[in-house]
NUVO-873269 format. One record per atom (N, C-alpha, C): x negated, y negated, z; residue in three letters; residue number from 1; atom name. Coordinates in Angstrom, 1 decimal, always signed. Layout:
<atoms>
((X; Y; Z); 'ALA'; NUM; 'CA')
...
</atoms>
This chain:
<atoms>
((+64.9; +58.8; -97.9); 'MET'; 1; 'N')
((+64.3; +60.1; -97.7); 'MET'; 1; 'CA')
((+65.2; +61.1; -97.0); 'MET'; 1; 'C')
((+65.4; +62.4; -97.6); 'HIS'; 2; 'N')
((+66.4; +63.3; -97.4); 'HIS'; 2; 'CA')
((+66.5; +63.5; -96.4); 'HIS'; 2; 'C')
((+68.0; +64.3; -95.9); 'VAL'; 3; 'N')
((+68.2; +64.5; -95.0); 'VAL'; 3; 'CA')
((+66.6; +65.9; -94.4); 'VAL'; 3; 'C')
((+66.1; +66.8; -95.4); 'PHE'; 4; 'N')
((+65.7; +67.8; -95.0); 'PHE'; 4; 'CA')
((+64.1; +67.2; -94.6); 'PHE'; 4; 'C')
((+63.9; +66.2; -95.3); 'GLU'; 5; 'N')
((+62.5; +65.2; -94.9); 'GLU'; 5; 'CA')
((+62.5; +64.6; -93.2); 'GLU'; 5; 'C')
((+63.4; +64.3; -93.2); 'MET'; 6; 'N')
((+63.9; +63.6; -91.9); 'MET'; 6; 'CA')
((+63.9; +64.8; -90.9); 'MET'; 6; 'C')
((+64.2; +66.3; -91.1); 'VAL'; 7; 'N')
((+64.2; +67.3; -90.3); 'VAL'; 7; 'CA')
((+62.8; +67.6; -89.8); 'VAL'; 7; 'C')
((+61.9; +67.6; -91.1); 'VAL'; 8; 'N')
((+60.1; +67.7; -90.9); 'VAL'; 8; 'CA')
((+60.1; +67.4; -90.1); 'VAL'; 8; 'C')
((+59.7; +65.5; -90.4); 'LEU'; 9; 'N')
((+58.9; +64.8; -89.6); 'LEU'; 9; 'CA')
((+59.5; +64.6; -87.7); 'LEU'; 9; 'C')
((+60.5; +64.5; -87.9); 'ILE'; 10; 'N')
((+61.0; +64.7; -86.3); 'ILE'; 10; 'CA')
((+60.4; +66.1; -86.2); 'ILE'; 10; 'C')
((+60.7; +67.1; -86.3); 'VAL'; 11; 'N')
((+60.0; +68.5; -86.0); 'VAL'; 11; 'CA')
((+58.6; +68.1; -85.3); 'VAL'; 11; 'C')
((+58.2; +67.7; -86.8); 'GLY'; 12; 'N')
((+56.6; +66.9; -87.0); 'GLY'; 12; 'CA')
((+55.7; +66.7; -85.4); 'GLY'; 12; 'C')
((+56.2; +65.6; -85.3); 'ILE'; 13; 'N')
((+56.7; +64.5; -84.6); 'ILE'; 13; 'CA')
((+56.8; +64.8; -83.2); 'ILE'; 13; 'C')
((+57.5; +66.1; -82.8); 'VAL'; 14; 'N')
((+57.9; +66.9; -81.6); 'VAL'; 14; 'CA')
((+57.3; +67.8; -81.3); 'VAL'; 14; 'C')
((+55.9; +68.2; -82.6); 'VAL'; 15; 'N')
((+55.0; +69.5; -82.2); 'VAL'; 15; 'CA')
((+54.0; +68.7; -81.8); 'VAL'; 15; 'C')
((+53.7; +67.7; -82.4); 'ILE'; 16; 'N')
((+52.4; +67.2; -81.8); 'ILE'; 16; 'CA')
((+52.3; +66.7; -80.9); 'ILE'; 16; 'C')
((+53.9; +66.1; -80.0); 'GLY'; 17; 'N')
((+53.7; +65.1; -79.0); 'GLY'; 17; 'CA')
((+54.2; +66.3; -77.8); 'GLY'; 17; 'C')
((+54.5; +67.6; -78.5); 'GLY'; 18; 'N')
((+54.4; +68.6; -76.9); 'GLY'; 18; 'CA')
((+52.8; +69.3; -77.2); 'GLY'; 18; 'C')
((+52.3; +69.7; -78.2); 'LEU'; 19; 'N')
((+50.3; +69.4; -78.2); 'LEU'; 19; 'CA')
((+50.0; +68.8; -77.1); 'LEU'; 19; 'C')
((+50.1; +67.7; -77.2); 'ILE'; 20; 'N')
((+49.4; +66.5; -76.6); 'ILE'; 20; 'CA')
((+50.2; +66.8; -75.2); 'ILE'; 20; 'C')
((+51.2; +66.9; -74.6); 'LYS'; 21; 'N')
((+51.7; +66.7; -73.2); 'LYS'; 21; 'CA')
((+50.7; +68.5; -72.9); 'LYS'; 21; 'C')
((+51.0; +69.3; -73.6); 'SER'; 22; 'N')
((+50.4; +70.7; -72.9); 'SER'; 22; 'CA')
((+49.2; +70.5; -72.8); 'SER'; 22; 'C')
((+48.4; +69.7; -73.7); 'TYR'; 23; 'N')
((+47.1; +70.0; -73.4); 'TYR'; 23; 'CA')
((+46.4; +69.2; -71.6); 'TYR'; 23; 'C')
((+47.2; +67.9; -71.8); 'PHE'; 24; 'N')
((+47.3; +67.6; -70.3); 'PHE'; 24; 'CA')
((+48.3; +68.0; -69.2); 'PHE'; 24; 'C')
((+48.5; +68.4; -69.3); 'GLU'; 25; 'N')
((+49.8; +69.6; -68.5); 'GLU'; 25; 'CA')
((+48.5; +70.9; -68.4); 'GLU'; 25; 'C')
((+47.6; +71.2; -69.1); 'ARG'; 26; 'N')
((+46.5; +72.6; -68.4); 'ARG'; 26; 'CA')
((+45.4; +71.9; -68.1); 'ARG'; 26; 'C')
((+45.3; +71.2; -68.7); 'ASN'; 27; 'N')
((+43.9; +70.6; -67.8); 'ASN'; 27; 'CA')
((+43.7; +70.0; -66.5); 'ASN'; 27; 'C')
((+45.3; +69.4; -66.1); 'ASN'; 28; 'N')
((+45.3; +69.0; -64.7); 'ASN'; 28; 'CA')
((+45.5; +70.3; -64.5); 'ASN'; 28; 'C')
((+46.2; +71.2; -64.3); 'ALA'; 29; 'N')
((+46.5; +72.7; -63.6); 'ALA'; 29; 'CA')
((+45.2; +73.1; -64.0); 'ALA'; 29; 'C')
((+44.4; +73.4; -64.4); 'ASN'; 30; 'N')
((+43.2; +74.1; -64.4); 'ASN'; 30; 'CA')
((+42.2; +73.3; -62.9); 'ASN'; 30; 'C')
((+43.0; +71.6; -62.8); 'GLY'; 31; 'N')
((+42.2; +71.0; -61.5); 'GLY'; 31; 'CA')
((+40.9; +69.6; -62.2); 'GLY'; 31; 'C')
((+40.9; +69.7; -63.2); 'THR'; 32; 'N')
((+40.0; +68.5; -64.2); 'THR'; 32; 'CA')
((+40.8; +67.2; -63.8); 'THR'; 32; 'C')
((+40.0; +66.6; -63.6); 'THR'; 33; 'N')
((+40.4; +64.8; -63.0); 'THR'; 33; 'CA')
((+40.5; +64.1; -64.5); 'THR'; 33; 'C')
((+40.0; +64.5; -65.5); 'GLY'; 34; 'N')
((+39.6; +63.7; -66.8); 'GLY'; 34; 'CA')
((+39.9; +63.9; -67.9); 'GLY'; 34; 'C')
((+40.9; +64.6; -68.0); 'ALA'; 35; 'N')
((+42.1; +64.5; -69.2); 'ALA'; 35; 'CA')
((+42.4; +64.3; -70.2); 'ALA'; 35; 'C')
((+42.1; +63.3; -69.6); 'LEU'; 36; 'N')
((+41.9; +61.8; -71.0); 'LEU'; 36; 'CA')
((+40.7; +61.4; -71.3); 'LEU'; 36; 'C')
((+40.2; +61.7; -70.4); 'ASP'; 37; 'N')
((+38.5; +61.2; -71.3); 'ASP'; 37; 'CA')
((+38.6; +62.3; -72.1); 'ASP'; 37; 'C')
((+38.4; +63.8; -71.4); 'ASP'; 38; 'N')
((+38.3; +64.5; -72.4); 'ASP'; 38; 'CA')
((+38.8; +64.6; -73.8); 'ASP'; 38; 'C')
((+40.4; +64.5; -74.2); 'LEU'; 39; 'N')
((+40.9; +64.6; -75.1); 'LEU'; 39; 'CA')
((+40.2; +63.2; -76.1); 'LEU'; 39; 'C')
((+39.9; +62.3; -75.1); 'MET'; 40; 'N')
((+39.4; +60.9; -76.2); 'MET'; 40; 'CA')
((+38.1; +61.1; -76.5); 'MET'; 40; 'C')
((+37.4; +62.4; -75.9); 'HIS'; 41; 'N')
((+35.9; +62.7; -76.3); 'HIS'; 41; 'CA')
((+36.2; +63.5; -77.2); 'HIS'; 41; 'C')
((+37.0; +64.4; -77.7); 'ASP'; 42; 'N')
((+37.8; +66.1; -78.2); 'ASP'; 42; 'CA')
((+37.9; +64.8; -79.5); 'ASP'; 42; 'C')
((+38.7; +64.0; -79.4); 'LEU'; 43; 'N')
((+38.7; +63.0; -81.1); 'LEU'; 43; 'CA')
((+38.1; +61.7; -81.5); 'LEU'; 43; 'C')
((+37.4; +61.8; -80.7); 'GLY'; 44; 'N')
((+36.4; +61.3; -81.3); 'GLY'; 44; 'CA')
((+36.4; +59.5; -80.5); 'GLY'; 44; 'C')
((+37.3; +59.0; -79.7); 'LEU'; 45; 'N')
((+38.0; +58.0; -79.7); 'LEU'; 45; 'CA')
((+37.1; +56.9; -78.3); 'LEU'; 45; 'C')
((+36.7; +57.6; -78.0); 'SER'; 46; 'N')
((+35.8; +57.2; -77.0); 'SER'; 46; 'CA')
((+34.7; +56.0; -76.9); 'SER'; 46; 'C')
((+34.5; +55.5; -78.1); 'ASP'; 47; 'N')
((+34.1; +54.4; -79.2); 'ASP'; 47; 'CA')
((+34.6; +53.2; -79.1); 'ASP'; 47; 'C')
((+36.2; +53.4; -79.9); 'TYR'; 48; 'N')
((+37.0; +52.9; -79.8); 'TYR'; 48; 'CA')
((+38.1; +52.3; -79.1); 'TYR'; 48; 'C')
((+38.5; +53.0; -78.0); 'TYR'; 49; 'N')
((+39.9; +52.9; -77.3); 'TYR'; 49; 'CA')
((+39.5; +52.9; -76.2); 'TYR'; 49; 'C')
((+39.9; +51.8; -75.5); 'SER'; 50; 'N')
((+39.5; +52.0; -73.6); 'SER'; 50; 'CA')
((+40.8; +53.0; -73.4); 'SER'; 50; 'C')
((+40.9; +53.3; -72.1); 'LYS'; 51; 'N')
((+41.3; +54.4; -71.0); 'LYS'; 51; 'CA')
((+43.0; +53.5; -71.6); 'LYS'; 51; 'C')
((+43.2; +52.6; -70.8); 'LYS'; 52; 'N')
((+44.5; +52.0; -71.1); 'LYS'; 52; 'CA')
((+44.9; +51.8; -72.6); 'LYS'; 52; 'C')
((+44.4; +51.5; -73.2); 'GLU'; 53; 'N')
((+44.9; +51.7; -74.6); 'GLU'; 53; 'CA')
((+44.7; +52.8; -74.8); 'GLU'; 53; 'C')
((+44.6; +54.1; -75.0); 'VAL'; 54; 'N')
((+45.2; +55.0; -75.6); 'VAL'; 54; 'CA')
((+46.3; +55.6; -74.2); 'VAL'; 54; 'C')
((+46.6; +54.8; -73.4); 'ASP'; 55; 'N')
((+47.3; +55.8; -72.2); 'ASP'; 55; 'CA')
((+48.9; +54.8; -72.9); 'ASP'; 55; 'C')
((+48.9; +53.6; -74.0); 'VAL'; 56; 'N')
((+50.0; +52.8; -73.9); 'VAL'; 56; 'CA')
((+50.4; +53.8; -75.4); 'VAL'; 56; 'C')
((+49.5; +54.5; -76.0); 'PHE'; 57; 'N')
((+50.0; +55.2; -77.2); 'PHE'; 57; 'CA')
((+50.1; +56.7; -76.9); 'PHE'; 57; 'C')
((+49.9; +57.1; -75.5); 'ILE'; 58; 'N')
((+50.4; +57.8; -75.2); 'ILE'; 58; 'CA')
((+51.9; +57.7; -74.6); 'ILE'; 58; 'C')
((+52.4; +57.3; -74.0); 'LYS'; 59; 'N')
((+53.3; +56.5; -73.5); 'LYS'; 59; 'CA')
((+54.9; +56.1; -74.8); 'LYS'; 59; 'C')
((+54.2; +55.4; -75.8); 'LYS'; 60; 'N')
((+55.2; +55.5; -76.8); 'LYS'; 60; 'CA')
((+55.4; +57.0; -77.1); 'LYS'; 60; 'C')
((+54.0; +57.7; -77.3); 'ILE'; 61; 'N')
((+54.5; +59.1; -77.8); 'ILE'; 61; 'CA')
((+56.0; +59.4; -77.2); 'ILE'; 61; 'C')
((+55.6; +59.7; -75.3); 'GLU'; 62; 'N')
((+56.7; +60.1; -74.7); 'GLU'; 62; 'CA')
((+57.9; +59.5; -74.9); 'GLU'; 62; 'C')
((+57.8; +58.4; -74.9); 'ALA'; 63; 'N')
((+59.5; +57.8; -75.6); 'ALA'; 63; 'CA')
((+60.1; +58.2; -76.4); 'ALA'; 63; 'C')
((+59.1; +58.3; -77.8); 'MET'; 64; 'N')
((+59.6; +58.7; -78.9); 'MET'; 64; 'CA')
((+60.4; +60.4; -79.1); 'MET'; 64; 'C')
((+59.9; +60.7; -77.9); 'GLU'; 65; 'N')
((+60.2; +62.0; -77.8); 'GLU'; 65; 'CA')
((+61.2; +62.4; -77.0); 'GLU'; 65; 'C')
((+61.6; +61.4; -76.5); 'GLN'; 66; 'N')
((+62.8; +61.4; -75.9); 'GLN'; 66; 'CA')
((+64.2; +60.5; -76.9); 'GLN'; 66; 'C')
((+63.8; +59.8; -77.6); 'ARG'; 67; 'N')
((+64.7; +59.5; -78.8); 'ARG'; 67; 'CA')
((+64.8; +60.6; -79.5); 'ARG'; 67; 'C')
((+63.7; +61.3; -80.0); 'ILE'; 68; 'N')
((+64.2; +62.7; -81.1); 'ILE'; 68; 'CA')
((+64.9; +63.3; -80.4); 'ILE'; 68; 'C')
((+65.2; +63.2; -78.7); 'GLN'; 69; 'N')
((+65.5; +64.8; -78.7); 'GLN'; 69; 'CA')
((+67.3; +64.4; -78.5); 'GLN'; 69; 'C')
((+67.2; +62.6; -78.4); 'VAL'; 70; 'N')
((+68.9; +62.0; -78.1); 'VAL'; 70; 'CA')
((+69.4; +62.5; -79.8); 'VAL'; 70; 'C')
((+68.3; +62.2; -80.6); 'LEU'; 71; 'N')
((+68.8; +61.9; -81.9); 'LEU'; 71; 'CA')
((+69.2; +63.4; -82.8); 'LEU'; 71; 'C')
((+68.0; +64.7; -81.9); 'GLU'; 72; 'N')
((+68.6; +65.6; -82.5); 'GLU'; 72; 'CA')
((+70.3; +67.1; -81.9); 'GLU'; 72; 'C')
((+70.3; +65.6; -80.5); 'ARG'; 73; 'N')
((+71.2; +66.4; -79.9); 'ARG'; 73; 'CA')
((+72.6; +65.6; -81.1); 'ARG'; 73; 'C')
((+72.1; +64.6; -81.5); 'ILE'; 74; 'N')
((+73.6; +63.8; -82.4); 'ILE'; 74; 'CA')
((+73.7; +64.7; -83.6); 'ILE'; 74; 'C')
((+72.6; +65.4; -84.2); 'ALA'; 75; 'N')
((+72.7; +65.5; -85.3); 'ALA'; 75; 'CA')
((+73.2; +67.0; -85.4); 'ALA'; 75; 'C')
((+73.1; +68.0; -84.4); 'THR'; 76; 'N')
((+73.9; +69.2; -84.3); 'THR'; 76; 'CA')
((+75.0; +69.0; -83.2); 'THR'; 76; 'C')
((+75.7; +68.1; -82.9); 'ASP'; 77; 'N')
((+76.9; +67.8; -82.5); 'ASP'; 77; 'CA')
((+77.8; +67.8; -83.5); 'ASP'; 77; 'C')
((+79.1; +69.0; -83.0); 'LYS'; 78; 'N')
((+79.6; +68.8; -83.5); 'LYS'; 78; 'CA')
((+81.1; +67.6; -84.6); 'LYS'; 78; 'C')
((+80.2; +66.8; -83.5); 'GLY'; 79; 'N')
((+81.5; +65.4; -83.6); 'GLY'; 79; 'CA')
((+82.1; +65.0; -82.2); 'GLY'; 79; 'C')
((+82.8; +66.2; -81.8); 'ARG'; 80; 'N')
((+84.2; +65.8; -81.1); 'ARG'; 80; 'CA')
((+83.1; +65.3; -79.7); 'ARG'; 80; 'C')
((+82.3; +66.0; -79.5); 'ASP'; 81; 'N')
((+81.7; +65.3; -78.2); 'ASP'; 81; 'CA')
((+81.1; +64.2; -77.7); 'ASP'; 81; 'C')
((+80.2; +64.2; -79.0); 'LEU'; 82; 'N')
((+79.8; +62.6; -79.3); 'LEU'; 82; 'CA')
((+80.6; +61.8; -79.2); 'LEU'; 82; 'C')
((+82.0; +61.5; -79.7); 'ALA'; 83; 'N')
((+83.0; +60.6; -79.7); 'ALA'; 83; 'CA')
((+83.9; +61.2; -78.4); 'ALA'; 83; 'C')
((+83.6; +62.3; -77.7); 'ASP'; 84; 'N')
((+84.0; +61.5; -76.0); 'ASP'; 84; 'CA')
((+83.0; +61.2; -75.6); 'ASP'; 84; 'C')
((+81.4; +61.5; -75.4); 'GLU'; 85; 'N')
((+80.6; +60.6; -74.9); 'GLU'; 85; 'CA')
((+80.7; +59.2; -74.9); 'GLU'; 85; 'C')
((+81.0; +59.2; -76.5); 'ILE'; 86; 'N')
((+81.0; +57.6; -76.4); 'ILE'; 86; 'CA')
((+82.4; +56.9; -76.1); 'ILE'; 86; 'C')
((+83.1; +57.1; -76.4); 'ASP'; 87; 'N')
((+84.4; +56.6; -75.4); 'ASP'; 87; 'CA')
((+84.6; +56.7; -73.8); 'ASP'; 87; 'C')
((+83.8; +58.0; -73.0); 'SER'; 88; 'N')
((+83.9; +57.6; -71.5); 'SER'; 88; 'CA')
((+82.7; +56.5; -71.5); 'SER'; 88; 'C')
((+81.8; +56.6; -72.0); 'LEU'; 89; 'N')
((+80.4; +55.3; -72.2); 'LEU'; 89; 'CA')
((+81.5; +54.1; -71.8); 'LEU'; 89; 'C')
((+82.8; +54.0; -73.0); 'LYS'; 90; 'N')
((+83.2; +51.9; -73.1); 'LYS'; 90; 'CA')
((+84.2; +52.1; -71.8); 'LYS'; 90; 'C')
((+85.0; +53.3; -71.2); 'TYR'; 91; 'N')
((+85.7; +52.8; -70.0); 'TYR'; 91; 'CA')
((+84.7; +53.4; -68.9); 'TYR'; 91; 'C')
((+84.0; +53.3; -69.0); 'SER'; 92; 'N')
((+82.9; +53.7; -67.3); 'SER'; 92; 'CA')
((+83.2; +51.4; -67.1); 'SER'; 92; 'C')
((+82.7; +51.2; -68.0); 'ARG'; 93; 'N')
((+82.0; +49.6; -67.5); 'ARG'; 93; 'CA')
((+83.4; +49.0; -67.0); 'ARG'; 93; 'C')
</atoms>
């Protein structure tokens, strides 16, 4: 996989995760209580997955977003900041 393909993949995952997150935030701000039910119905998943199963997927997406943010920080780092951070972690024990 080339660097450009990896960047496009990372951006795509972040965008999809952001859309799902904003969907839930928008519904919660409007006072609706069934945001997960609405999403499952919109996606046609209500017959296939339980709320607990979908919640597991959402938590995995959120964890992937956090990991991608770390990877983006590493990829855009000039090198010195990352080296300093690694050294501080080594010597903080």
